[in-house]
Each structure stands twice: as C-alpha cells, then as structure tokens.
Backbone as CSV, one residue per row, in Angstrom:
resi,resn,N_x,N_y,N_z,CA_x,CA_y,CA_z,C_x,C_y,C_z
1,MET,25.536,2.390,0.024,24.141,2.638,-0.346,23.307,1.391,-0.046
2,LYS,22.161,1.583,0.593,21.300,0.453,0.921,20.632,-0.110,-0.332
3,THR,20.424,-1.426,-0.312,19.666,-2.091,-1.364,18.251,-2.305,-0.869
4,VAL,17.277,-1.769,-1.597,15.873,-1.842,-1.210,15.108,-2.621,-2.268
5,LEU,14.410,-3.657,-1.820,13.557,-4.442,-2.708,12.159,-3.843,-2.731
6,ILE,11.614,-3.647,-3.927,10.218,-3.242,-4.095,9.502,-4.372,-4.815
7,THR,8.603,-5.078,-4.129,7.762,-6.053,-4.813,6.588,-5.305,-5.434
8,GLY,6.029,-5.877,-6.508,4.953,-5.171,-7.194,5.421,-3.897,-7.856
9,ALA,6.674,-3.895,-8.290,7.292,-2.654,-8.762,6.783,-2.188,-10.116
10,ALA,6.080,-3.045,-10.848,5.575,-2.645,-12.163,4.275,-1.853,-12.078
11,GLY,3.691,-1.765,-10.891,2.426,-1.060,-10.728,2.579,0.446,-10.693
12,ASP,1.447,1.130,-10.606,1.441,2.593,-10.631,2.226,3.183,-9.463
13,ILE,1.975,2.690,-8.253,2.673,3.244,-7.098,4.149,2.910,-7.173
14,GLY,4.449,1.683,-7.608,5.850,1.316,-7.762,6.575,2.249,-8.709
15,SER,5.907,2.645,-9.781,6.519,3.561,-10.742,6.770,4.927,-10.121
16,HIS,5.792,5.440,-9.350,5.995,6.714,-8.646,7.163,6.599,-7.671
17,LEU,7.186,5.493,-6.932,8.206,5.339,-5.892,9.599,5.223,-6.496
18,ARG,9.722,4.512,-7.590,11.022,4.399,-8.263,11.558,5.769,-8.638
19,ARG,10.700,6.588,-9.179,11.124,7.925,-9.603,11.562,8.767,-8.405
20,GLU,10.783,8.701,-7.316,11.065,9.533,-6.149,12.299,9.068,-5.375
21,LEU,12.584,7.774,-5.415,13.725,7.237,-4.657,14.997,7.106,-5.489
22,ALA,14.925,7.492,-6.744,16.091,7.354,-7.632,17.305,8.046,-7.036
23,GLY,18.413,7.315,-6.986,19.664,7.863,-6.491,19.860,7.717,-4.998
24,LYS,18.773,7.479,-4.237,18.886,7.317,-2.783,19.292,5.902,-2.405
25,TYR,18.806,4.935,-3.192,19.025,3.531,-2.885,19.315,2.758,-4.163
26,ALA,19.964,1.606,-3.987,20.026,0.628,-5.074,18.701,-0.122,-5.045
27,LEU,17.927,-0.008,-6.113,16.577,-0.554,-6.119,16.544,-1.904,-6.833
28,ARG,16.094,-2.913,-6.108,15.832,-4.221,-6.708,14.333,-4.308,-6.947
29,LEU,13.933,-4.391,-8.175,12.523,-4.348,-8.545,12.037,-5.755,-8.876
30,SER,10.898,-6.128,-8.294,10.370,-7.464,-8.546,8.890,-7.396,-8.885
31,ASP,8.484,-8.239,-9.816,7.097,-8.333,-10.247,7.010,-9.569,-11.120
32,VAL,5.787,-10.000,-11.424,5.651,-11.067,-12.414,5.653,-10.486,-13.828
33,ARG,5.438,-9.188,-13.918,5.434,-8.508,-15.208,6.776,-7.819,-15.406
34,PRO,7.427,-8.050,-16.534,8.743,-7.436,-16.754,8.670,-5.915,-16.762
35,ILE,9.746,-5.292,-16.330,9.885,-3.837,-16.404,10.924,-3.553,-17.469
36,ALA,10.477,-2.974,-18.551,11.339,-2.853,-19.730,12.439,-1.816,-19.557
37,LYS,12.093,-0.659,-19.050,13.061,0.429,-18.978,13.538,0.619,-17.544
38,LEU,14.755,0.205,-17.297,15.341,0.354,-15.973,16.233,1.589,-15.933
39,ALA,16.127,2.321,-14.858,16.983,3.488,-14.681,18.304,3.053,-14.048
40,ARG,19.237,3.972,-14.011,20.507,3.689,-13.357,20.258,3.392,-11.878
41,GLY,20.891,2.335,-11.379,20.716,1.960,-9.985,19.559,1.010,-9.750
42,GLU,18.882,0.581,-10.822,17.769,-0.357,-10.703,18.145,-1.716,-11.296
43,LYS,17.628,-2.762,-10.683,17.805,-4.120,-11.189,16.477,-4.838,-11.075
44,PHE,16.080,-5.544,-12.131,14.811,-6.275,-12.113,15.060,-7.758,-11.878
45,VAL,14.278,-8.342,-10.956,14.307,-9.781,-10.702,12.860,-10.263,-10.678
46,ARG,12.503,-11.141,-11.606,11.122,-11.615,-11.657,10.793,-12.419,-10.409
47,GLY,9.579,-12.216,-9.882,9.168,-12.964,-8.706,7.670,-12.939,-8.523
48,ASP,7.104,-14.085,-8.164,5.683,-14.228,-7.880,5.538,-14.357,-6.367
49,VAL,4.831,-13.436,-5.731,4.736,-13.455,-4.274,4.079,-14.715,-3.752
50,SER,3.285,-15.380,-4.574,2.596,-16.587,-4.110,3.508,-17.808,-4.074
51,ARG,4.758,-17.651,-4.511,5.713,-18.762,-4.535,6.868,-18.479,-3.579
52,MET,6.968,-19.291,-2.557,8.017,-19.095,-1.563,9.404,-19.145,-2.198
53,LYS,9.604,-20.033,-3.144,10.908,-20.146,-3.797,11.317,-18.819,-4.423
54,ASP,10.377,-18.146,-5.083,10.668,-16.853,-5.691,11.021,-15.818,-4.631
55,MET,10.258,-15.787,-3.534,10.491,-14.777,-2.511,11.811,-15.010,-1.780
56,LEU,12.196,-16.250,-1.602,13.505,-16.524,-1.008,14.622,-15.984,-1.894
57,ALA,14.424,-16.079,-3.201,15.453,-15.597,-4.125,15.505,-14.075,-4.177
58,VAL,14.347,-13.411,-4.265,14.371,-11.962,-4.483,14.701,-11.183,-3.218
59,THR,14.471,-11.776,-2.042,14.740,-11.053,-0.795,16.174,-11.253,-0.292
60,ARG,16.920,-12.100,-0.929,18.270,-12.403,-0.445,19.200,-11.203,-0.636
61,GLY,19.843,-10.781,0.458,20.878,-9.755,0.363,20.389,-8.328,0.321
62,VAL,19.093,-8.078,0.633,18.609,-6.693,0.627,18.601,-6.133,2.050
63,ASP,18.588,-4.822,2.160,18.565,-4.159,3.464,17.157,-3.865,3.953
64,ALA,16.225,-3.695,3.025,14.838,-3.404,3.384,13.937,-3.844,2.237
65,ILE,12.687,-4.119,2.590,11.690,-4.550,1.604,10.489,-3.624,1.684
66,VAL,10.046,-3.131,0.536,8.769,-2.429,0.440,7.835,-3.379,-0.296
67,HIS,6.951,-4.026,0.460,6.132,-5.100,-0.118,4.813,-4.549,-0.652
68,MET,4.804,-4.270,-1.961,3.592,-3.758,-2.593,2.968,-4.784,-3.527
69,GLY,3.535,-5.982,-3.600,3.013,-6.988,-4.507,1.702,-7.572,-4.013
70,GLY,0.824,-7.926,-4.951,-0.438,-8.557,-4.587,-1.586,-8.115,-5.469
71,PHE,-2.795,-8.176,-4.927,-4.019,-7.820,-5.653,-4.620,-6.598,-4.974
72,SER,-4.860,-5.523,-5.754,-5.101,-4.227,-5.130,-6.549,-3.783,-5.011
73,VAL,-7.481,-4.610,-5.398,-8.891,-4.243,-5.247,-9.652,-5.453,-4.713
74,GLU,-10.956,-5.291,-4.490,-11.755,-6.437,-4.084,-11.748,-7.488,-5.188
75,GLY,-11.759,-8.741,-4.795,-11.716,-9.818,-5.766,-12.228,-11.105,-5.167
76,PRO,-12.255,-12.190,-5.948,-12.683,-13.489,-5.427,-11.776,-13.918,-4.276
77,TRP,-12.329,-14.645,-3.320,-11.566,-15.054,-2.151,-10.296,-15.805,-2.551
78,GLU,-10.391,-16.684,-3.541,-9.225,-17.472,-3.933,-8.080,-16.577,-4.392
79,THR,-8.411,-15.520,-5.092,-7.392,-14.587,-5.578,-6.770,-13.798,-4.426
80,ILE,-7.638,-13.277,-3.552,-7.151,-12.534,-2.388,-6.285,-13.429,-1.510
81,LEU,-6.728,-14.657,-1.306,-5.985,-15.592,-0.460,-4.573,-15.829,-0.995
82,GLU,-4.465,-16.130,-2.274,-3.156,-16.467,-2.837,-2.236,-15.259,-2.926
83,ALA,-2.773,-14.147,-3.420,-1.916,-12.982,-3.666,-1.601,-12.201,-2.396
84,ASN,-2.602,-11.992,-1.549,-2.446,-11.047,-0.442,-2.208,-11.695,0.916
85,ILE,-2.635,-12.926,1.066,-2.444,-13.601,2.352,-1.264,-14.568,2.272
86,VAL,-1.332,-15.533,1.356,-0.176,-16.409,1.152,1.028,-15.577,0.706
87,GLY,0.806,-14.639,-0.214,1.911,-13.824,-0.726,2.588,-12.999,0.352
88,THR,1.801,-12.387,1.235,2.389,-11.579,2.301,3.147,-12.460,3.290
89,TYR,2.573,-13.619,3.631,3.303,-14.547,4.496,4.633,-14.933,3.861
90,ASN,4.626,-15.232,2.571,5.863,-15.649,1.902,6.941,-14.576,1.999
91,VAL,6.553,-13.317,1.837,7.530,-12.228,1.901,8.117,-12.113,3.308
92,PHE,7.262,-12.121,4.327,7.765,-12.003,5.698,8.633,-13.198,6.085
93,GLU,8.189,-14.383,5.715,8.952,-15.566,6.094,10.271,-15.652,5.327
94,ALA,10.248,-15.301,4.058,11.494,-15.292,3.279,12.467,-14.264,3.853
95,ALA,11.942,-13.104,4.259,12.800,-12.094,4.875,13.421,-12.627,6.162
96,ARG,12.618,-13.301,6.979,13.146,-13.863,8.226,14.273,-14.862,7.935
97,ARG,14.033,-15.746,7.001,15.037,-16.774,6.691,16.311,-16.162,6.123
98,ASN,16.175,-15.057,5.409,17.339,-14.416,4.783,17.968,-13.332,5.655
99,GLY,17.427,-13.129,6.839,18.026,-12.158,7.751,17.749,-10.713,7.402
100,VAL,16.678,-10.451,6.658,16.296,-9.068,6.344,15.466,-8.533,7.506
101,LYS,15.886,-7.442,8.097,15.249,-6.955,9.319,14.136,-5.942,9.102
102,ARG,14.172,-5.186,8.022,13.239,-4.060,7.867,12.255,-4.348,6.732
103,ILE,10.953,-4.362,7.059,9.902,-4.565,6.053,8.895,-3.433,6.154
104,LEU,8.628,-2.793,5.030,7.576,-1.791,4.928,6.382,-2.455,4.261
105,PHE,5.258,-2.454,4.964,4.057,-3.100,4.439,3.000,-2.046,4.139
106,PRO,2.763,-1.762,2.869,1.676,-0.853,2.518,0.328,-1.534,2.712
107,THR,-0.259,-1.292,3.873,-1.607,-1.766,4.114,-2.567,-0.764,3.461
108,SER,-3.782,-0.622,3.933,-4.752,0.154,3.157,-5.793,0.821,4.045
109,ASN,-6.327,1.923,3.540,-7.479,2.545,4.198,-8.654,1.571,4.273
110,HIS,-8.664,0.561,3.397,-9.780,-0.394,3.383,-9.733,-1.381,4.551
111,ALA,-8.636,-1.387,5.298,-8.603,-2.131,6.557,-9.496,-1.462,7.603
112,MET,-9.852,-0.193,7.346,-10.629,0.619,8.288,-11.905,1.163,7.642
113,GLY,-12.288,0.611,6.494,-13.277,1.249,5.631,-14.685,1.323,6.165
114,PHE,-15.038,0.533,7.205,-16.400,0.601,7.728,-16.545,1.584,8.891
115,TYR,-15.569,2.468,9.064,-15.769,3.587,9.980,-16.482,4.710,9.223
116,PRO,-17.390,5.397,9.883,-18.087,6.501,9.203,-17.127,7.648,8.934
117,ARG,-17.449,8.431,7.945,-16.602,9.557,7.578,-16.600,10.658,8.644
118,SER,-17.553,10.592,9.534,-17.615,11.573,10.617,-16.630,11.250,11.739
119,ARG,-15.975,10.085,11.679,-15.097,9.624,12.762,-13.633,9.836,12.377
120,ILE,-12.886,10.494,13.234,-11.440,10.619,13.055,-10.788,9.416,13.737
121,ILE,-9.950,8.685,13.033,-9.343,7.473,13.570,-7.820,7.596,13.566
122,ASP,-7.172,6.787,14.411,-5.719,6.803,14.461,-5.184,5.387,14.410
123,GLU,-3.905,5.224,14.720,-3.285,3.900,14.584,-3.760,2.914,15.641
124,HIS,-4.408,3.413,16.701,-4.908,2.538,17.763,-6.343,2.089,17.526
125,THR,-6.999,2.654,16.526,-8.392,2.324,16.265,-8.509,0.892,15.752
126,TYR,-9.483,0.161,16.307,-9.648,-1.251,15.944,-10.042,-1.377,14.470
127,PRO,-9.457,-2.325,13.732,-9.775,-2.464,12.304,-11.246,-2.787,12.045
128,LYS,-11.779,-2.219,10.986,-13.127,-2.530,10.497,-13.056,-2.610,8.972
129,PRO,-12.561,-3.721,8.436,-12.377,-3.833,6.984,-13.700,-3.780,6.235
130,ASP,-13.624,-3.273,5.008,-14.833,-3.102,4.202,-14.968,-4.134,3.095
131,SER,-14.068,-5.123,3.042,-14.017,-6.036,1.895,-13.084,-7.193,2.222
132,ARG,-13.101,-8.221,1.373,-12.107,-9.287,1.513,-10.708,-8.714,1.346
133,TYR,-10.578,-7.776,0.428,-9.300,-7.085,0.250,-8.869,-6.411,1.556
134,GLY,-9.796,-5.695,2.201,-9.492,-5.054,3.476,-9.103,-6.059,4.543
135,VAL,-9.783,-7.209,4.558,-9.440,-8.272,5.507,-7.995,-8.733,5.292
136,SER,-7.586,-8.835,4.031,-6.213,-9.281,3.751,-5.188,-8.282,4.278
137,LYS,-5.548,-7.002,4.308,-4.635,-5.998,4.836,-4.575,-6.047,6.365
138,VAL,-5.701,-6.340,6.999,-5.691,-6.543,8.445,-4.815,-7.746,8.784
139,PHE,-4.918,-8.798,7.981,-4.047,-9.965,8.171,-2.581,-9.560,8.079
140,GLY,-2.243,-8.758,7.074,-0.856,-8.345,6.902,-0.339,-7.553,8.082
141,GLU,-1.181,-6.680,8.658,-0.780,-5.925,9.844,-0.550,-6.867,11.032
142,ALA,-1.442,-7.848,11.188,-1.285,-8.808,12.285,-0.026,-9.649,12.097
143,LEU,0.241,-10.037,10.865,1.444,-10.822,10.577,2.690,-9.996,10.874
144,ALA,2.668,-8.727,10.509,3.799,-7.839,10.791,4.031,-7.733,12.294
145,SER,2.948,-7.645,13.072,3.067,-7.583,14.530,3.688,-8.866,15.077
146,LEU,3.229,-9.998,14.585,3.783,-11.283,15.015,5.277,-11.375,14.726
147,TYR,5.671,-11.033,13.503,7.082,-11.151,13.126,7.949,-10.125,13.860
148,ALA,7.361,-8.999,14.240,8.106,-8.026,15.037,8.369,-8.568,16.439
149,ASP,7.322,-9.090,17.078,7.445,-9.548,18.456,8.199,-10.870,18.573
150,LYS,7.968,-11.777,17.640,8.552,-13.106,17.758,9.937,-13.209,17.141
151,TYR,10.164,-12.493,16.038,11.410,-12.680,15.293,12.266,-11.413,15.185
152,GLY,11.796,-10.304,15.737,12.593,-9.090,15.701,12.592,-8.361,14.377
153,ILE,11.643,-8.691,13.487,11.495,-7.935,12.248,11.059,-6.508,12.596
154,GLU,11.628,-5.523,11.926,11.240,-4.125,12.109,10.197,-3.778,11.055
155,ALA,8.940,-3.684,11.491,7.815,-3.597,10.559,7.179,-2.208,10.590
156,PHE,7.023,-1.633,9.410,6.462,-0.289,9.260,5.244,-0.407,8.345
157,CYS,4.048,-0.326,8.942,2.800,-0.523,8.199,2.184,0.828,7.845
158,MET,1.935,1.038,6.562,1.399,2.308,6.070,-0.005,2.076,5.524
159,ARG,-1.015,2.607,6.196,-2.389,2.467,5.713,-2.611,3.503,4.610
160,ILE,-2.356,3.084,3.396,-2.355,4.003,2.259,-3.775,4.402,1.868
161,GLY,-3.914,5.674,1.567,-5.166,6.171,1.025,-5.178,6.040,-0.483
162,ASN,-4.737,7.058,-1.194,-4.706,7.047,-2.658,-3.452,7.766,-3.130
163,VAL,-2.503,6.997,-3.667,-1.276,7.588,-4.193,-1.532,8.023,-5.625
164,ASN,-1.377,9.309,-5.878,-1.724,9.844,-7.186,-1.120,11.245,-7.291
165,PRO,-0.798,11.697,-8.477,-0.329,13.081,-8.598,-1.353,14.114,-8.124
166,ARG,-2.659,13.755,-8.190,-3.701,14.655,-7.723,-4.919,13.822,-7.347
167,PRO,-5.733,14.284,-6.389,-6.947,13.544,-6.021,-7.966,13.601,-7.148
168,VAL,-8.720,12.505,-7.325,-9.615,12.436,-8.481,-11.089,12.583,-8.131
169,ASP,-11.459,12.527,-6.836,-12.864,12.706,-6.476,-12.967,13.198,-5.030
170,LYS,-14.189,13.433,-4.587,-14.413,14.007,-3.262,-13.858,13.110,-2.165
171,ARG,-14.099,11.819,-2.246,-13.618,10.904,-1.215,-12.104,10.982,-1.073
172,ARG,-11.426,11.048,-2.181,-9.965,11.046,-2.152,-9.363,12.372,-1.667
173,LEU,-10.191,13.403,-1.567,-9.708,14.633,-0.929,-9.338,14.376,0.535
174,SER,-9.936,13.338,1.136,-9.676,13.021,2.537,-8.530,12.039,2.724
175,LEU,-8.198,11.261,1.692,-7.200,10.215,1.889,-6.080,10.209,0.858
176,TRP,-5.985,11.261,0.080,-4.950,11.353,-0.968,-3.569,11.512,-0.359
177,ILE,-2.580,10.934,-1.058,-1.177,11.192,-0.728,-0.409,11.392,-2.028
178,SER,0.348,12.445,-2.097,1.132,12.729,-3.298,2.320,11.768,-3.368
179,PRO,2.843,11.517,-4.573,4.008,10.637,-4.692,5.191,11.082,-3.852
180,ARG,5.428,12.389,-3.760,6.592,12.819,-2.982,6.364,12.651,-1.484
181,ASP,5.125,12.829,-1.022,4.850,12.571,0.392,4.939,11.082,0.698
182,PHE,4.469,10.248,-0.241,4.588,8.807,-0.037,6.056,8.394,0.033
183,ALA,6.876,8.955,-0.849,8.305,8.639,-0.829,8.946,9.090,0.475
184,GLN,8.504,10.227,1.015,9.021,10.683,2.312,8.679,9.671,3.403
185,LEU,7.440,9.175,3.383,7.012,8.202,4.391,7.796,6.901,4.249
186,VAL,7.999,6.462,3.015,8.781,5.247,2.767,10.211,5.431,3.268
187,THR,10.793,6.588,3.013,12.164,6.847,3.466,12.260,6.780,4.990
188,ILE,11.260,7.315,5.673,11.228,7.198,7.141,11.174,5.728,7.540
189,GLY,10.344,4.960,6.840,10.223,3.541,7.148,11.512,2.773,6.933
190,ILE,12.313,3.205,5.984,13.593,2.547,5.712,14.663,3.007,6.687
191,GLU,14.685,4.298,7.011,15.824,4.891,7.700,15.664,5.095,9.203
192,HIS,14.442,5.224,9.693,14.295,5.574,11.113,14.908,4.474,11.982
193,PRO,15.770,4.835,12.916,16.494,3.817,13.685,15.660,3.106,14.738
194,ALA,14.500,3.665,15.093,13.752,3.126,16.234,12.466,2.399,15.822
195,ILE,12.388,1.906,14.601,11.197,1.172,14.180,11.210,-0.225,14.796
196,ARG,10.108,-0.598,15.424,9.917,-1.987,15.870,8.663,-2.518,15.193
197,PHE,7.528,-1.973,15.575,6.272,-2.215,14.867,5.487,-0.921,14.923
198,GLU,5.213,-0.342,13.752,4.511,0.939,13.698,3.408,0.875,12.646
199,ILE,2.293,1.544,12.956,1.229,1.764,11.973,1.075,3.269,11.797
200,VAL,1.125,3.714,10.546,0.905,5.119,10.211,-0.080,5.187,9.057
201,TYR,-0.578,6.375,8.792,-1.491,6.562,7.662,-0.745,7.185,6.491
202,GLY,-0.934,6.583,5.324,-0.306,7.075,4.111,-1.164,8.127,3.452
203,VAL,-1.177,9.318,4.048,-1.955,10.440,3.521,-1.093,11.694,3.574
204,SER,-1.388,12.625,2.686,-0.731,13.929,2.750,-1.348,14.742,3.886
205,GLY,-0.922,15.980,4.030,-1.426,16.824,5.115,-2.762,17.438,4.764
206,ASN,-3.746,16.598,4.477,-5.026,17.052,3.943,-5.908,17.696,5.006
207,LYS,-6.425,18.858,4.698,-7.349,19.546,5.597,-8.569,18.690,5.897
208,ARG,-8.998,17.876,4.911,-10.215,17.071,5.049,-9.942,15.657,5.554
209,SER,-8.755,15.377,6.030,-8.370,14.014,6.405,-9.266,13.432,7.492
210,TRP,-9.495,12.117,7.407,-10.237,11.379,8.436,-9.288,10.740,9.449
211,TYR,-7.994,11.054,9.346,-7.010,10.338,10.138,-6.204,11.278,11.038
212,ASP,-6.037,10.849,12.275,-5.073,11.473,13.170,-3.750,10.757,12.912
213,ASN,-2.847,11.431,12.235,-1.588,10.800,11.828,-0.432,11.227,12.732
214,SER,-0.732,11.397,14.015,0.286,11.849,14.965,1.460,10.887,15.063
215,ASN,1.194,9.594,14.880,2.289,8.633,14.982,3.305,8.837,13.870
216,ALA,2.833,9.140,12.671,3.757,9.440,11.573,4.538,10.714,11.875
217,ALA,3.851,11.723,12.410,4.529,12.974,12.772,5.594,12.724,13.832
218,ARG,5.302,11.858,14.798,6.269,11.524,15.850,7.551,10.952,15.262
219,LEU,7.414,10.236,14.142,8.569,9.613,13.494,9.255,10.546,12.496
220,GLY,8.726,11.770,12.366,9.386,12.752,11.513,8.688,13.083,10.217
221,TYR,7.493,12.558,9.995,6.776,12.812,8.737,6.247,14.239,8.715
222,ARG,6.624,14.967,7.663,6.169,16.339,7.472,5.661,16.475,6.035
223,PRO,4.404,16.140,5.802,3.891,16.169,4.429,3.996,17.552,3.803
224,LEU,4.276,17.559,2.516,4.450,18.805,1.778,3.185,19.227,1.038
225,ASP,2.246,18.312,0.898,1.077,18.574,0.055,-0.229,18.450,0.826
226,ASP,-1.274,19.079,0.274,-2.606,19.095,0.869,-3.597,19.036,-0.288
227,SER,-4.547,18.100,-0.230,-5.523,17.942,-1.309,-6.392,19.177,-1.505
228,GLU,-6.406,20.076,-0.519,-7.251,21.264,-0.623,-6.870,22.115,-1.840
229,THR,-5.642,21.993,-2.280,-5.191,22.699,-3.482,-6.073,22.362,-4.676
230,PHE,-6.602,21.138,-4.696,-7.389,20.654,-5.835,-8.886,20.611,-5.547
231,ALA,-9.295,20.993,-4.338,-10.665,20.751,-3.899,-11.715,21.428,-4.772
232,ALA,-11.514,22.668,-5.111,-12.532,23.382,-5.892,-12.787,22.684,-7.223
233,GLU,-11.728,22.306,-7.905,-11.880,21.637,-9.201,-12.515,20.261,-9.046
234,VAL,-12.076,19.503,-8.037,-12.624,18.161,-7.818,-14.111,18.222,-7.510
235,LEU,-14.501,19.115,-6.624,-15.905,19.207,-6.236,-16.770,19.734,-7.374
236,ARG,-16.210,20.590,-8.193,-16.949,21.094,-9.354,-17.263,19.972,-10.341
237,ASN,-16.374,19.010,-10.435,-16.541,17.915,-11.391,-17.166,16.661,-10.795
238,GLU,-17.462,16.692,-9.503,-18.021,15.511,-8.832,-19.409,15.202,-9.370
239,LYS,-19.647,13.946,-9.693,-20.951,13.530,-10.214,-21.893,13.227,-9.056
240,PRO,-23.142,13.690,-9.136,-24.114,13.432,-8.053,-24.633,12.002,-8.117
241,GLY,-25.355,11.611,-7.070,-26.056,10.332,-7.111,-25.311,9.155,-6.527
242,ALA,-24.312,9.379,-5.704,-23.590,8.268,-5.086,-24.499,7.532,-4.113
243,ASP,-24.244,6.244,-3.942,-25.033,5.445,-3.017,-24.862,5.974,-1.586
244,PRO,-25.948,6.054,-0.809,-25.861,6.611,0.552,-24.875,5.861,1.450
245,LEU,-24.809,4.546,1.339,-23.873,3.789,2.176,-22.432,4.090,1.810
246,SER,-22.171,4.170,0.508,-20.798,4.462,0.100,-20.393,5.877,0.496
247,GLU,-21.378,6.770,0.617,-21.103,8.131,1.069,-20.931,8.207,2.578
248,LYS,-21.518,7.265,3.279,-21.448,7.281,4.740,-20.101,6.807,5.259
249,TYR,-19.537,5.779,4.601,-18.362,5.108,5.147,-17.077,5.519,4.434
250,GLN,-15.988,5.434,5.161,-14.692,5.825,4.620,-14.263,4.951,3.445
251,GLY,-14.703,3.714,3.416,-14.305,2.805,2.341,-14.979,3.058,1.012
252,GLY,-15.952,3.972,0.958,-16.608,4.274,-0.308,-17.305,3.057,-0.894
253,MET,-17.165,2.857,-2.179,-17.862,1.776,-2.868,-17.398,0.389,-2.425
254,PHE,-16.268,0.312,-1.762,-15.803,-1.003,-1.291,-16.770,-1.606,-0.274
255,VAL,-17.550,-0.788,0.431,-18.495,-1.347,1.399,-19.639,-2.061,0.700
256,LEU,-19.825,-1.801,-0.580,-20.885,-2.437,-1.360,-20.360,-3.517,-2.295
257,ALA,-19.114,-3.377,-2.688,-18.586,-4.189,-3.774,-18.433,-5.650,-3.397
258,GLU,-18.705,-6.489,-4.346,-18.324,-7.888,-4.248,-17.068,-8.017,-5.085
259,VAL,-17.101,-8.737,-6.184,-15.921,-8.794,-7.036,-15.875,-7.510,-7.836
260,GLY,-14.774,-6.785,-7.750,-14.658,-5.585,-8.557,-14.113,-4.401,-7.821
261,GLY,-14.502,-4.236,-6.548,-13.913,-3.160,-5.778,-14.248,-1.788,-6.290
262,ASP,-13.276,-0.960,-6.411,-13.431,0.433,-6.778,-13.974,0.554,-8.189
263,PRO,-15.191,1.080,-8.358,-15.785,1.167,-9.688,-15.064,2.150,-10.599
264,ALA,-14.180,2.964,-10.029,-13.408,3.884,-10.859,-12.366,3.146,-11.678
265,LYS,-12.139,1.881,-11.340,-11.155,1.089,-12.075,-11.845,-0.014,-12.837
266,LYS,-11.326,-0.341,-13.977,-11.820,-1.471,-14.738,-11.052,-2.704,-14.286
267,VAL,-11.762,-3.663,-13.735,-11.097,-4.850,-13.198,-11.432,-6.053,-14.048
268,PRO,-10.458,-6.632,-14.725,-10.692,-7.793,-15.554,-10.909,-9.035,-14.725
269,ALA,-11.261,-10.104,-15.402,-11.445,-11.365,-14.709,-10.162,-11.758,-14.011
270,ALA,-10.324,-12.306,-12.824,-9.139,-12.665,-12.040,-8.438,-13.861,-12.650
271,GLY,-7.140,-13.788,-12.679,-6.344,-14.916,-13.118,-5.382,-15.287,-12.017
272,ARG,-4.256,-15.824,-12.366,-3.258,-16.161,-11.348,-2.723,-14.878,-10.748
273,PRO,-2.694,-14.745,-9.424,-2.230,-13.520,-8.798,-0.849,-13.138,-9.248
274,ARG,-0.634,-11.822,-9.351,0.702,-11.418,-9.710,1.334,-10.620,-8.609
275,ALA,2.624,-10.555,-8.677,3.361,-9.882,-7.623,3.477,-8.428,-7.865
276,LYS,2.462,-7.826,-8.315,2.544,-6.468,-8.713,2.174,-5.490,-7.649
277,ALA,2.271,-4.270,-7.898,1.971,-3.330,-6.872,0.619,-2.779,-7.046
278,ARG,0.121,-1.961,-6.236,-1.267,-1.625,-6.166,-1.824,-1.049,-7.368
279,ALA,-2.215,-1.716,-8.297,-2.730,-0.969,-9.330,-3.647,-1.697,-10.130
280,LYS,-3.327,-2.470,-10.936,-4.329,-2.968,-11.798,-4.652,-4.350,-11.434
281,PRO,-5.442,-4.979,-12.185,-5.973,-6.282,-11.921,-4.938,-7.337,-11.697
282,ARG,-5.326,-8.449,-11.652,-4.602,-9.688,-11.458,-3.957,-9.691,-10.137
283,ALA,-2.850,-9.843,-9.923,-2.396,-9.974,-8.602,-2.135,-8.660,-8.068
284,LYS,-1.876,-8.523,-6.929,-1.890,-7.253,-6.375,-1.014,-6.278,-7.084
285,ALA,-1.535,-5.766,-8.015,-0.832,-4.813,-8.730,-0.921,-3.627,-7.906
286,ARG,-0.312,-2.897,-7.556,-0.463,-1.825,-6.611,-1.333,-0.781,-7.126
287,VAL,-1.557,0.296,-7.502,-2.474,1.270,-7.237,-2.947,2.479,-7.760
288,LYS,-3.303,3.174,-8.157,-3.815,4.491,-8.107,-4.959,4.307,-7.225
289,LYS,-4.896,4.044,-6.136,-5.768,3.270,-5.379,-6.866,3.943,-4.710
290,ARG,-7.530,3.324,-4.251,-8.631,3.143,-3.391,-9.372,4.399,-3.193
C-alpha cells in the first residue's frame, strides 16, 4: 500500500479527502494544528510548511504528496509569501532531497480569476490571477514545471474550484467539485503512470462550467456529479446586488478584495502561517473554497 502525505490535512478539504481515500492508502497527515481523531491507516506528524526542517522530516519515506498546506484566501503579502511561496518551495525541495517523485499541487481557480465568465478556458490558457493569493498559485504551477523538467518530479496541478458537499452560490455552480470527484482526481494524480507535468481543473462535470477539462478526461477523469442538481435551490436563495466587477470575472469577489478574500468566509487577523489545508485563516488552511 502506498504512503501518501497530505499537508494541510486539518482543513476542510483535507477532512473530505481523508474520508474518501480511507483504506486506499496509508495516510500521513501533517499540519500545524493537531488532528485529534485519527482513523485506521492514518498517522499524524506535525509540520509547518514555512520551515524546511519540518518538510524534510514529514516528506521522508512517502510515495506521493498532496500539498494542501498554506493560506487559502487573499491576505497580506507577508503571509502569502511565507505560507504559499516559501512553503510550496520547501515542499518541492524537501521532496527532491528525499527522492519523492510524485507531487499533487492543488492550485486554484484564482490563478485564472481575471478571465471573464463568458470565456471558456483550458490548461493552456495563460494565467490571469485575481489576487496575491492567485499569484502564489501561479508561482506554485511554475515551480512544479521547473521541478518536473529539471529534477524529474512528476507534478499534477489541480486548479481547484470549490470543494464542498454542495455548491453554495451561483458562482460556485460553475466551479464546484464534490468530495468524491475530488478524490477521484487525486487518485488519478497519485496512480496514473504517465504523469510528468499536468494541469487539470478541479471541477465536477458541471453544465455551467467555465473550464474545458479535456486534459483531465484524457487522464481518465470521469466526474460523477454535476452542480445542476442544486441549481434551482441555489438560484432561488441567491442574494441580489453583487458588485458588477465581481459578477463579470471568474474570480468573483477576489478581483476586488484586498486583505480578506472571499467575503463568504470570516477571515481573522493574519498570524504565523500554518501548514493547513484550504480552509480557514492563518496559514493556508485549505478550503471550502473559493
């Protein structure tokens, strides 16, 4: 059984992923925040992505890394720099030094957020980040490309929309991905034998999608869910009065936000970045995202 490291495992997406991957892999979970209840086949190792020493320790002896640690919304440059730029470099470099070949990097729709919603984009579309957070994800994709070409790292970059049991607003009808579809995409990233450097979109098979996800389909991705199942209810509950710019662009409120990012989330004052997955404040806690 392969050993898979999940950084940022205490976050919302990490929790979904742990449940979906249970029994498939030996899961090594890392975060700066302890995980109290471990399931069978899980092991917790504390680690701060901003510290190379920690990343050298947590990446040792694993078969693949799903790097979700960092800061998951717009924030002060110093926070983004430490958690998402220094932190991502530390993970890739620690993996190289430890001989780990396969890295899954959950990038973000916010790397592309300044494209209009009328535009269908694919993995070849030039990045147009909507925030400092989005810039950090473009950096991570570029770093993955460098480590693939120079060091032979097998890098699988997933531009995640919104991982959630159900879409919560109109925008997310276009970029939602269910936990089971996300787990399917992650499994492809871990198992596909021909990964060198790939960019795919982390979205379900949504009728309203802004993404041509043919590259994911080429690698075997067959999403089981479609946000259209929830569309009537979501649109019925949608509040009017959104800013015209946020309605125009795929990044939504991130195109306007300074510190704070997605207004649907309460973001506390930034502190020391944590190695968490996309979700809540502080360091890249990973997500119910974007």
